[in-house]
N, CA, C and O of each residue as an XYZ file, in Angstrom:
412
protein
N      -2.871    -13.962    -54.791
C      -2.194    -14.955    -53.991
C      -0.685    -14.812    -54.114
O       0.043    -14.979    -53.136
N      -0.202    -14.493    -55.357
C       1.233    -14.318    -55.565
C       1.750    -13.133    -54.763
O       2.878    -13.147    -54.269
N       0.904    -12.096    -54.637
C       1.313    -10.918    -53.888
C       1.568    -11.259    -52.415
O       2.532    -10.770    -51.827
N       0.711    -12.094    -51.817
C       0.891    -12.498    -50.421
C       2.148    -13.339    -50.242
O       2.830    -13.223    -49.223
N       2.460    -14.181    -51.218
C       3.674    -14.989    -51.132
C       4.909    -14.106    -51.166
O       5.883    -14.375    -50.464
N       4.878    -13.056    -51.974
C       6.014    -12.131    -52.053
C       6.166    -11.394    -50.727
O       7.287    -11.205    -50.255
N       5.054    -10.974    -50.119
C       5.123    -10.301    -48.819
C       5.690    -11.227    -47.745
O       6.482    -10.792    -46.909
N       5.296    -12.479    -47.762
C       5.801    -13.434    -46.779
C       7.295    -13.646    -46.955
O       8.030    -13.715    -45.970
N       7.753    -13.750    -48.192
C       9.193    -13.912    -48.438
C       9.964    -12.672    -48.009
O      11.059    -12.785    -47.458
N       9.409    -11.494    -48.254
C      10.081    -10.259    -47.857
C      10.193    -10.177    -46.334
O      11.237     -9.785    -45.813
N       9.138    -10.539    -45.625
C       9.176    -10.515    -44.163
C      10.190    -11.507    -43.626
O      10.899    -11.204    -42.666
N      10.273    -12.687    -44.226
C      11.246    -13.687    -43.788
C      12.665    -13.213    -44.047
O      13.556    -13.456    -43.234
N      12.887    -12.542    -45.164
C      14.225    -12.042    -45.485
C      14.643    -10.950    -44.520
O      15.798    -10.907    -44.096
N      13.720    -10.067    -44.166
C      14.037     -8.997    -43.216
C      14.349     -9.587    -41.845
O      15.290     -9.143    -41.187
N      13.585    -10.571    -41.407
C      13.829    -11.205    -40.109
C      15.166    -11.921    -40.097
O      15.893    -11.849    -39.106
N      15.506    -12.612    -41.181
C      16.789    -13.310    -41.250
C      17.932    -12.322    -41.227
O      18.953    -12.573    -40.587
N      17.779    -11.195    -41.919
C      18.818    -10.175    -41.944
C      18.981     -9.553    -40.557
O      20.105     -9.301    -40.124
N      17.882     -9.306    -39.864
C      17.957     -8.725    -38.524
C      18.643     -9.684    -37.557
O      19.445     -9.249    -36.730
N      18.344    -10.975    -37.643
C      18.990    -11.954    -36.765
C      20.467    -12.099    -37.089
O      21.269    -12.326    -36.183
N      20.847    -11.976    -38.348
C      22.254    -12.099    -38.729
C      23.054    -10.902    -38.247
O      24.255    -11.023    -38.005
N      22.411     -9.742    -38.102
C      23.119     -8.533    -37.691
C      23.267     -8.417    -36.178
O      23.993     -7.543    -35.705
N      22.609     -9.260    -35.419
C      22.771     -9.208    -33.969
C      24.099     -9.836    -33.585
O      24.678    -10.597    -34.360
N      24.584     -9.518    -32.389
C      25.867    -10.051    -31.932
C      25.851    -11.566    -31.865
O      26.827    -12.222    -32.230
N      24.756    -12.111    -31.406
C      24.639    -13.556    -31.295
C      23.247    -13.937    -31.766
O      22.312    -13.976    -30.967
N      23.101    -14.212    -33.028
C      21.799    -14.480    -33.620
C      21.087    -15.654    -32.992
O      19.858    -15.659    -32.928
N      21.821    -16.653    -32.525
C      21.193    -17.830    -31.935
C      20.547    -17.505    -30.594
O      19.604    -18.183    -30.184
N      21.040    -16.477    -29.906
C      20.506    -16.138    -28.592
C      19.394    -15.104    -28.657
O      18.761    -14.825    -27.639
N      19.138    -14.528    -29.829
C      18.147    -13.452    -29.926
C      16.754    -13.943    -29.545
O      16.061    -13.274    -28.779
N      16.333    -15.083    -30.053
C      14.982    -15.573    -29.772
C      14.801    -15.968    -28.305
O      13.812    -15.552    -27.704
N      15.706    -16.754    -27.689
C      15.501    -17.094    -26.271
C      15.535    -15.867    -25.358
O      14.798    -15.808    -24.374
N      16.390    -14.885    -25.678
C      16.437    -13.678    -24.860
C      15.128    -12.912    -24.958
O      14.605    -12.426    -23.955
N      14.603    -12.807    -26.174
C      13.333    -12.109    -26.352
C      12.210    -12.843    -25.629
O      11.325    -12.216    -25.046
N      12.248    -14.158    -25.670
C      11.218    -14.949    -24.997
C      11.320    -14.777    -23.479
O      10.301    -14.674    -22.797
N      12.541    -14.745    -22.952
C      12.729    -14.553    -21.515
C      12.266    -13.164    -21.092
O      11.650    -13.007    -20.038
N      12.563    -12.156    -21.912
C      12.123    -10.802    -21.591
C      10.605    -10.702    -21.623
O      10.004    -10.031    -20.785
N       9.988    -11.367    -22.588
C       8.528    -11.351    -22.670
C       7.911    -12.036    -21.455
O       6.895    -11.574    -20.935
N       8.510    -13.127    -20.999
C       7.998    -13.830    -19.821
C       8.141    -12.971    -18.571
O       7.244    -12.935    -17.729
N       9.274    -12.276    -18.455
C       9.479    -11.401    -17.300
C       8.485    -10.248    -17.312
O       7.948     -9.876    -16.269
N       8.240     -9.685    -18.485
C       7.272     -8.593    -18.592
C       5.867     -9.078    -18.251
O       5.102     -8.357    -17.609
N       5.524    -10.280    -18.672
C       4.203    -10.829    -18.360
C       4.055    -11.063    -16.862
O       2.989    -10.816    -16.298
N       5.109    -11.534    -16.220
C       5.052    -11.761    -14.772
C       4.888    -10.444    -14.033
O       4.129    -10.374    -13.066
N       5.589     -9.389    -14.470
C       5.455     -8.091    -13.830
C       4.064     -7.510    -14.037
O       3.490     -6.926    -13.118
N       3.521     -7.665    -15.232
C       2.221     -7.078    -15.508
C       1.110     -7.774    -14.726
O       0.071     -7.164    -14.473
N       1.301     -9.026    -14.341
C       0.287     -9.736    -13.571
C       0.403     -9.451    -12.084
O      -0.440     -9.908    -11.313
N       1.409     -8.717    -11.658
C       1.568     -8.363    -10.266
C       2.086     -9.496     -9.407
O       1.722     -9.583     -8.234
N       2.931    -10.377     -9.954
C       3.469    -11.480     -9.171
C       4.608    -10.973     -8.314
O       5.517    -10.303     -8.806
N       4.560    -11.286     -7.057
C       5.619    -10.938     -6.122
C       5.909    -12.168     -5.283
O       5.031    -13.015     -5.118
N       7.115    -12.291     -4.748
C       7.402    -13.446     -3.890
C       6.525    -13.396     -2.645
O       6.109    -12.312     -2.235
N       6.235    -14.541     -2.035
C       5.369    -14.545     -0.854
C       6.027    -13.807      0.306
O       7.252    -13.819      0.431
N       5.230    -13.168      1.153
C       5.802    -12.443      2.284
C       6.361    -13.411      3.319
O       5.953    -14.571      3.373
N       7.286    -12.939      4.134
C       7.804    -13.813      5.193
C       6.709    -14.081      6.225
O       5.770    -13.293      6.339
N       6.811    -15.168      6.972
C       5.794    -15.453      7.985
C       5.808    -14.376      9.066
O       6.849    -13.768      9.314
N       4.668    -14.129      9.712
C       4.596    -13.066     10.707
C       5.321    -13.367     12.014
O       5.531    -12.457     12.816
N       5.707    -14.615     12.248
C       6.407    -14.931     13.494
C       7.329    -16.129     13.305
O       7.238    -16.851     12.312
N       8.213    -16.326     14.271
C       9.151    -17.452     14.243
C       8.554    -18.615     15.031
O       8.199    -18.444     16.197
N       8.436    -19.793     14.419
C       7.823    -20.933     15.112
C       8.465    -21.206     16.478
O       9.687    -21.189     16.627
N       7.601    -21.459     17.467
C       8.067    -21.748     18.820
C       8.167    -20.527     19.713
O       8.544    -20.655     20.878
N       7.842    -19.344     19.203
C       7.920    -18.141     20.031
C       6.547    -17.821     20.628
O       5.522    -18.309     20.152
N       6.546    -17.005     21.665
C       5.339    -16.623     22.393
C       5.200    -15.112     22.380
O       6.177    -14.391     22.178
N       3.976    -14.635     22.596
C       3.737    -13.206     22.797
C       2.397    -13.038     23.499
O       1.597    -13.970     23.572
N       2.167    -11.836     24.015
C       0.858    -11.513     24.573
C      -0.082    -11.172     23.424
O       0.358    -10.737     22.360
N      -1.383    -11.373     23.645
C      -2.354    -10.975     22.625
C      -2.362     -9.454     22.529
O      -1.826     -8.771     23.402
N      -2.964     -8.929     21.476
C      -2.928     -7.481     21.262
C      -3.654     -6.700     22.348
O      -3.315     -5.542     22.594
N      -4.646     -7.301     23.009
C      -5.356     -6.601     24.086
C      -4.868     -7.027     25.477
O      -5.467     -6.642     26.481
N      -3.802     -7.807     25.544
C      -3.146     -8.232     26.799
C      -4.046     -9.033     27.736
O      -3.802     -9.046     28.943
N      -5.072     -9.698     27.223
C      -5.893    -10.541     28.102
C      -5.535    -12.017     27.969
O      -6.227    -12.868     28.530
N      -4.470    -12.337     27.238
C      -4.027    -13.716     27.069
C      -2.712    -13.768     26.310
O      -2.059    -12.744     26.109
N      -2.329    -14.965     25.890
C      -1.073    -15.115     25.150
C      -1.310    -15.936     23.898
O      -2.331    -16.608     23.753
N      -0.360    -15.867     23.014
C      -0.435    -16.620     21.760
C       0.900    -17.290     21.477
O       1.940    -16.894     22.004
N       0.845    -18.316     20.632
C       2.018    -19.130     20.306
C       2.173    -19.147     18.786
O       1.183    -19.219     18.057
N       3.396    -19.083     18.320
C       3.658    -19.166     16.885
C       3.745    -20.640     16.495
O       4.592    -21.372     17.006
N       2.859    -21.079     15.579
C       2.839    -22.495     15.198
C       3.909    -22.814     14.150
O       4.670    -21.937     13.741
N       3.957    -24.060     13.727
C       4.994    -24.544     12.808
C       4.979    -23.832     11.456
O       6.001    -23.792     10.770
N       3.818    -23.263     11.059
C       3.736    -22.593      9.757
C       4.097    -21.119      9.830
O       4.082    -20.426      8.813
N       4.424    -20.626     11.038
C       4.817    -19.228     11.186
C       3.655    -18.276     11.392
O       3.765    -17.092     11.073
N       2.528    -18.775     11.925
C       1.366    -17.928     12.184
C       0.979    -18.023     13.656
O       1.125    -19.069     14.288
N       0.482    -16.902     14.188
C       0.082    -16.876     15.587
C      -1.213    -17.657     15.792
O      -2.151    -17.542     15.003
N      -1.253    -18.455     16.867
C      -2.461    -19.159     17.288
C      -2.705    -18.835     18.759
O      -1.773    -18.551     19.511
N      -3.973    -18.883     19.151
C      -4.346    -18.544     20.517
C      -3.759    -19.560     21.489
O      -3.901    -20.768     21.298
N      -3.101    -19.064     22.529
C      -2.474    -19.952     23.506
C      -3.275    -20.116     24.783
O      -3.331    -21.213     25.340
N      -3.892    -19.053     25.253
C      -4.659    -19.135     26.486
C      -5.060    -17.759     26.971
O      -4.614    -16.740     26.446
N      -5.921    -17.749     27.996
C      -6.433    -16.498     28.552
C      -5.898    -16.296     29.956
O      -5.676    -17.254     30.697
N      -5.697    -15.058     30.303
C      -5.337    -14.730     31.684
C      -6.615    -14.735     32.527
O      -7.697    -14.423     32.030
N      -6.478    -15.087     33.795
C      -7.646    -15.126     34.682
C      -8.132    -13.702     34.954
O      -7.379    -12.745     34.771
N      -9.383    -13.559     35.388
C      -9.915    -12.219     35.668
C      -9.051    -11.477     36.685
O      -8.561    -12.070     37.646
N      -8.872    -10.191     36.467
C      -8.064     -9.362     37.355
C      -6.579     -9.397     37.022
O      -5.779     -8.783     37.728
N      -6.199    -10.095     35.972
C      -4.790    -10.134     35.566
C      -4.674     -9.715     34.097
O      -5.654     -9.701     33.352
N      -3.461     -9.381     33.714
C      -3.178     -9.026     32.325
C      -1.869     -9.673     31.918
O      -1.041    -10.005     32.766
N      -1.686     -9.849     30.629
C      -0.472    -10.484     30.117
C       0.665     -9.465     30.064
O       0.510     -8.357     29.549
N       1.794     -9.865     30.602
C       3.016     -9.058     30.539
C       4.103     -9.956     29.968
O       4.304    -11.073     30.445
N       4.802     -9.472     28.949
C       5.825    -10.280     28.289
C       7.189     -9.993     28.898
O       7.593     -8.836     29.018
N       7.900    -11.055     29.284
C       9.256    -10.939     29.824
C      10.238    -11.124     28.662
O      10.412    -12.235     28.162
N      10.867    -10.047     28.244
C      11.774    -10.099     27.092
C      13.086    -10.814     27.397
O      13.777    -11.248     26.475
N      13.441    -10.945     28.682
C      14.690    -11.628     29.037
C      14.619    -13.124     28.763
O      15.598    -13.720     28.315
N      13.464    -13.738     29.030
C      13.362    -15.183     28.781
C      12.368    -15.524     27.663
O      12.187    -16.699     27.344
N      11.726    -14.520     27.068
C      10.830    -14.753     25.941
C       9.516    -15.412     26.301
O       8.938    -16.126     25.481
N       9.023    -15.183     27.537
C       7.780    -15.827     27.983
C       6.756    -14.794     28.427
O       7.119    -13.765     28.997
N       5.471    -15.061     28.168
C       4.410    -14.189     28.684
C       3.961    -14.659     30.067
O       3.963    -15.855     30.359
N       3.580    -13.711     30.905
C       3.090    -14.019     32.250
C       1.812    -13.240     32.501
O       1.669    -12.110     32.033
N       0.882    -13.835     33.237
C      -0.334    -13.150     33.647
C      -0.111    -12.588     35.044
O       0.050    -13.341     36.004
N      -0.102    -11.274     35.154
C       0.157    -10.596     36.428
C      -1.044     -9.750     36.814
O      -1.776     -9.281     35.943
N      -1.262     -9.545     38.149
C      -2.379     -8.698     38.590
C      -2.188     -7.262     38.092
O      -1.069     -6.804     37.861
N      -3.331     -6.565     37.934
C      -3.276     -5.166     37.489
C      -2.425     -4.338     38.379
O      -2.273     -3.139     38.146
C-alpha cells in the first residue's frame, strides 16, 4: 500500500512540475479540454448543416417539365401544380416565373 502512495505522489509531482513549466499553467487544462472536445467533434463527423436547397418564395419548373414547384418558408421545394396535357413548363428567367406553353 505504501508503494502505491509513493507512486501517486510521484505522479502528482511530475504533473505539477509540467504545469509550472508551461507558459501559462492556469490555461493548460482548459486548452487541453477544448482541444479534446474539438477532436471528439471531428471524430464523430459533425459538420454544420447544409444550406437550404432554395430561396423561400422562388419558383421553378419540375425536373421533368410537366409542372412547377414553389420554395416554401423552410427553404425546400414543394409541388406547385401541373401543366395541362400538351403543354410543358418553361421558366422565364427575366421575371422568375414558370409558364406552361404548348410543345
